[in-house]
C-alpha positions as CSV (number, residue, x, y, z in Angstrom):
1,M,-19.9,75.6,41.2
2,P,-18.1,74.7,37.9
3,R,-14.3,75.0,38.4
4,P,-12.3,76.8,35.7
5,Y,-9.0,76.2,37.2
6,Q,-7.9,72.6,37.4
7,F,-4.7,73.6,39.1
8,C,-3.1,76.6,40.7
9,S,-1.1,78.5,38.2
10,D,1.5,79.4,40.7
11,C,2.3,76.3,42.6
12,G,0.4,73.6,40.7
13,A,-1.8,72.4,43.5
14,P,-5.1,71.0,42.6
15,E,-8.3,72.8,42.2
16,P,-8.2,76.3,43.9
17,R,-11.3,76.8,45.9
18,P,-14.0,79.3,44.9
19,V,-14.2,82.5,47.2
20,T,-16.8,84.3,45.1
21,A,-18.2,83.7,41.6
22,R,-15.2,85.3,40.0
23,E,-12.3,84.8,42.6
24,F,-10.7,81.3,43.3
25,R,-7.7,80.8,45.9
26,C,-5.2,78.2,46.2
27,D,-5.2,76.7,49.7
28,R,-1.4,75.8,49.5
29,C,0.0,79.1,48.3
30,G,-2.8,81.6,48.7
31,F,-2.6,82.5,45.1
32,R,-5.6,84.3,44.0
33,H,-7.0,83.6,40.5
34,F,-9.8,85.9,38.9
35,I,-12.5,85.3,36.3
36,T,-12.3,88.5,34.0
37,P,-13.9,89.0,30.7
38,V,-11.7,87.6,27.8
39,P,-11.4,90.1,24.8
40,A,-12.9,88.9,21.5
41,A,-12.9,90.4,18.1
42,V,-15.9,90.0,15.7
43,A,-16.2,91.0,12.2
44,L,-19.3,92.6,10.6
45,I,-18.4,92.5,6.9
46,L,-20.8,94.1,4.3
47,D,-20.3,93.9,0.5
48,S,-21.1,96.4,-2.1
49,E,-24.9,95.1,-2.2
50,D,-25.2,95.6,1.6
51,R,-25.1,91.7,2.2
52,L,-23.5,90.5,5.4
53,L,-21.1,87.6,5.7
54,V,-22.7,85.2,7.9
55,I,-21.3,81.7,8.8
56,R,-22.7,78.5,10.3
57,R,-20.7,77.2,13.2
58,A,-18.9,73.8,12.8
59,H,-18.2,73.2,16.5
60,E,-19.7,73.8,19.9
61,P,-20.7,76.0,21.4
62,G,-23.5,76.7,19.0
63,L,-22.8,73.9,16.6
64,G,-25.0,74.4,13.5
65,K,-26.0,78.1,14.6
66,L,-25.2,81.3,12.8
67,G,-22.2,83.3,13.7
68,L,-20.0,86.1,12.5
69,P,-16.3,85.5,11.9
70,G,-14.6,86.3,15.1
71,G,-12.5,84.9,18.1
72,V,-10.2,85.6,20.9
73,I,-7.9,88.6,20.5
74,E,-4.3,87.2,20.7
75,P,-1.4,89.0,22.7
76,E,0.0,92.1,20.7
77,E,-3.1,92.4,18.6
78,T,-5.3,95.2,18.3
79,G,-9.2,94.5,18.1
80,E,-9.0,95.3,14.3
81,M,-6.0,93.0,13.9
82,G,-7.9,90.2,15.6
83,A,-11.0,90.8,13.4
84,A,-8.9,90.5,10.2
85,R,-7.1,87.6,11.4
86,E,-10.3,85.7,12.5
87,T,-12.0,86.5,9.2
88,L,-8.9,85.1,7.1
89,E,-8.7,82.0,9.3
90,E,-12.5,81.2,9.2
91,T,-13.4,82.4,5.7
92,G,-10.3,82.7,3.8
93,L,-11.4,86.5,3.0
94,K,-8.5,88.8,3.1
95,V,-9.9,92.1,4.6
96,P,-7.0,94.7,5.5
97,V,-6.9,95.5,9.1
98,E,-7.2,99.4,8.2
99,A,-10.6,98.2,6.5
100,F,-12.0,97.6,9.9
101,S,-13.5,100.2,12.2
102,Y,-15.0,100.0,15.8
103,F,-18.8,99.5,15.8
104,T,-19.9,98.4,19.3
105,T,-19.0,96.3,22.3
106,L,-21.3,93.7,23.9
107,N,-20.9,91.2,26.6
108,N,-21.2,87.5,26.0
109,R,-20.6,84.1,27.6
110,Y,-18.7,81.3,25.9
111,L,-18.6,77.8,27.1
112,F,-15.0,76.6,27.1
113,Q,-13.6,73.4,28.6
114,G,-16.7,73.0,30.9
115,F,-16.6,76.6,32.1
116,E,-18.8,79.5,30.8
117,W,-16.2,82.2,30.4
118,P,-17.3,85.7,30.2
119,T,-16.2,87.6,27.1
120,I,-16.2,91.2,26.0
121,D,-17.0,91.2,22.2
122,L,-15.6,94.0,20.3
123,F,-17.4,94.4,17.0
124,Y,-15.7,95.8,14.1
125,L,-17.5,96.9,10.8
126,A,-15.6,96.5,7.4
127,R,-16.6,96.7,3.7
128,A,-15.7,94.1,1.0
129,Q,-16.0,94.7,-2.8
130,S,-17.4,91.1,-3.0
131,F,-17.1,87.8,-1.1
132,D,-15.4,86.1,-4.2
133,G,-12.7,83.9,-2.7
134,V,-14.3,82.9,0.4
135,Q,-13.0,79.6,1.5
136,I,-14.2,78.2,4.8
137,D,-12.1,76.5,7.4
138,A,-14.2,73.2,7.7
139,S,-13.0,72.8,11.2
140,E,-14.6,76.2,12.3
141,V,-17.3,77.0,9.8
142,S,-19.7,74.6,8.0
143,E,-21.2,77.1,5.7
144,W,-21.1,80.7,4.7
145,M,-23.8,83.0,3.4
146,A,-24.1,86.4,1.9
147,V,-27.3,87.7,3.5
148,P,-29.1,91.1,2.8
149,L,-28.7,92.9,6.0
150,T,-32.4,93.4,6.4
151,D,-33.0,89.6,6.0
152,V,-30.5,88.2,8.5
153,A,-32.4,85.6,10.9
154,L,-31.3,87.2,14.3
155,H,-33.0,84.2,16.2
156,D,-30.6,81.7,14.7
157,F,-27.5,83.0,16.0
158,A,-25.3,81.0,18.6
159,F,-24.6,84.1,20.6
160,G,-26.8,86.9,21.6
161,S,-24.1,89.4,21.3
162,N,-23.8,88.5,17.5
163,A,-27.5,88.8,17.0
164,E,-27.6,92.2,18.9
165,A,-24.7,93.7,17.0
166,V,-26.6,92.8,13.8
167,R,-29.7,94.2,15.0
168,R,-27.9,97.5,15.6
169,L,-26.5,97.5,12.3
170,Q,-29.7,97.0,10.8
171,V,-31.2,99.9,12.8
172,R,-28.4,102.1,11.8
173,N,-28.5,101.3,8.2
174,A,-32.4,101.8,8.3
175,A,-32.1,105.2,9.6
176,R,-29.7,106.4,6.6
């Protein structure tokens, strides 16, 4: 079983032992560590032509695969704030926090430091007049695209949650 905790976060003893798939316990002090979903904010941004802002990932997991701007929600942030910050960090696109509205929540798994962490991906929808001014952060994004929503290649996404959120958006927009 992969070990997400190298050391006890209470006493510093090495490698708390697995008790269950989501609980690890320190043999020295008894401290209990739990694997719980990490909240992430993900942005679905459409322009005035109903094109979706899609990125290509520049790092693992999913190197070279498609993605959406997003990442872990920081302390003191709302999901909307996280979506706006991640969009700015990854694409340079300034979308105001108030432009984001909740769309859906999906489970995901994210490989980080050798452990596959469960995440709870909160998807937020926003509109931008245009994608002028997009400037990617090359450490996170290798390419960006404005893809007509109906033409997004769902099979090429790094994460099933991203593909499913886009699919749900396609269905919603087709019903209009």
